[in-house]
VOGU-3710 file (C-alpha; in Angstrom, 3 decimals, decimal comma):
1> mkdnylirie> 23,239/-17,159/-21,095  25,890/-15,863/-18,699  23,169/-14,973/-16,183  21,469/-18,382/-16,425  22,396/-21,269/-14,157  21,238/-24,880/-14,010  20,110/-25,406/-10,417  19,384/-28,687/-8,612  16,754/-28,660/-5,904  15,977/-31,336/-3,348
11> dekqlrtmgl> 12,655/-31,341/-1,500  11,794/-32,767/1,912  11,201/-36,209/0,340  14,688/-36,058/-1,213  13,192/-35,741/-4,701  15,759/-33,952/-6,868  14,730/-31,744/-9,753  16,471/-29,230/-11,998  15,610/-25,826/-13,371  17,247/-22,900/-15,155
21> wnsrekiwei> 17,609/-19,807/-12,944  18,129/-16,324/-14,393  20,182/-14,536/-11,733  19,827/-11,098/-13,321  16,017/-11,172/-13,594  15,659/-13,428/-10,525  13,196/-15,728/-12,288  13,056/-19,355/-13,356  13,605/-19,534/-17,112  12,760/-23,248/-16,797
31> kpdyhhisvl> 10,893/-24,142/-13,605  12,613/-26,823/-11,483  10,157/-29,517/-12,573  12,602/-31,704/-14,503  14,642/-34,737/-13,552  17,458/-33,682/-15,894  18,292/-30,758/-18,185  21,051/-30,843/-20,796  22,426/-27,809/-22,608  22,498/-28,640/-26,317
41> daekqiyalq> 23,418/-25,176/-27,621  24,271/-22,470/-25,071  24,409/-19,643/-27,616  21,012/-20,495/-29,132  19,641/-21,471/-25,685  18,442/-24,914/-26,763  17,914/-27,436/-23,962  16,877/-31,073/-23,652  14,421/-31,617/-20,802  13,694/-34,948/-19,114
51> keqdgsyilf> 10,581/-34,970/-16,911  11,042/-38,457/-15,372  14,169/-40,482/-14,627  13,782/-43,038/-17,419  11,661/-40,820/-19,658  12,381/-39,359/-23,055  13,883/-35,923/-23,527  12,085/-33,070/-25,270  13,632/-30,024/-26,919  13,087/-26,577/-25,408
61> dnktkkisdq> 13,993/-23,266/-27,050  14,478/-20,782/-24,217  14,510/-17,767/-26,563  11,031/-18,499/-27,928  9,860/-20,414/-24,813  8,582/-23,211/-27,041  8,728/-26,936/-26,439  9,193/-29,100/-29,499  6,866/-32,044/-29,948  9,912/-34,025/-31,045
71> klispliqmg> 11,196/-36,526/-28,470  14,887/-37,338/-28,224  16,518/-40,642/-27,412  17,830/-40,390/-23,859  21,109/-42,373/-24,260  22,254/-39,927/-26,954  21,700/-36,974/-24,617  23,561/-38,658/-21,775  26,520/-39,320/-24,085  26,656/-35,633/-25,026
81> w> 25,159/-35,768/-28,515
//
């Protein structure tokens, strides 16, 4: 994960999104289409992705590139759980 960075982008309408940039490969591991991304386990590369500001979070495994169908409760993510 040392080559991966969470990046915030702001467009011309001042809409802010986040993505995960791989600086070594120079590719988006997670495209900057998300309102918020939380790192749940850096070693296992597990992330919580929030598409809309007040929306639920979903789990994403960056190693397998799979999104879980399980939704997470957003206040728990924001508190660091």
